[in-house]
C-alpha positions, -999 to +999 in steps of 0.1 A: -302+093-474-336+092-458-368+105-474-370+135-451-335+147-463-345+141-499-376+163-495-355+191-480-331+190-510-361+191-533-375+221-514-342+239-517-342+235-555-377+249-559-379+283-576-403+308-560-434+317-581-452+350-578-486+360-593-488+390-615-457+404-632-424+391-621-387+392-630-364+364-618-327+372-615-309+340-625-274+336-611-249+343-638-278+344-663-306+364-677-336+382-663-366+359-667-397+381-672-431+366-667-466+380-665-501+367-661-509+388-691-485+400-719-455+421-709-447+448-734-410+452-744-405+484-764-378+507-776-375+544-766-399+554-794-426+530-780-421+506-810-430+471-798-401+447-797-420+419-781-453+413-764-455+380-746-461+363-712-425+352-709-390+361-723-354+362-711-335+395-713-297+398-714-281+413-684-245+405-691-242+429-722-227+402-744-257+388-763-256+391-801-294+392-799-299+421-775-321+427-757-328+390-756-304+364-739-286+342-763-265+323-737-234+345-741-232+349-703-218+314-702-185+327-715-182+354-688-155+352-662-172+378-640-198+368-615-233+381-619-249+375-585-286+368-580-288+383-545-295+419-540-308+446-516-334+472-525-339+503-505-366+515-528-391+487-523-428+497-528-460+481-516-477+471-549-508+455-533-538+469-549-519+478-581-531+461-612-518+467-646-495+456-673-457+457-672-439+478-698-402+474-702-385+501-723-351+492-737-330+524-735-304+529-762-269+521-749-284+520-714-308+502-690-341+485-690-367+509-677-397+492-660-432+507-655-460+488-639-463+465-608-436+439-606-420+415-582-382+412-587-366+382-570-336+360-570-339+324-582-332+310-548-359+333-532-335+349-507-338+384-524-372+399-533-386+434-539-417+449-553-418+480-575-439+501-598-409+514-616-372+505-618-341+507-639-324+473-644-288+468-657-283+453-691-246+461-696-233+437-669-212+464-652-235+477-624-222+474-589-258+472-577-271+444-599-298+438-610-304+475-607-287+500-630-261+524-615-252+541-648-219+523-652-230+517-689-217+552-695-182+545-682-180+511-698-189+523-733-218+498-735-236+500-769-266+481-781 
């Protein structure tokens, strides 16, 4: 293998990086939330669960440490793809502010604030100021919530 081919392989393995708030959708894994400043993770009553620059949120619904990922997705037989389409993309240029993620009881993650959501391979990307992300693992529109948590009996 020549050096040029090695560089191309290395480029293919690089993860995209975005400034500001971002959520990386890992293939068959968690949502990696990152911010230049702290991201607030709260419950529906605005009680702070975490406030940090980076954390991994469960999106398979199996974690014993919900809302955080504990690696339980590794036991799943279903595929949790990283690629997605988003018909609701917004232009967030000029938006500053913190990202607040609300963990809805037995339901989705509700996002408020400017954020870039992207696949680990960089092939899917969207920007939003609000979104609902799946945490039960059953959505047909992952990483977005389509309310299948109601049909699946998801509890957390």
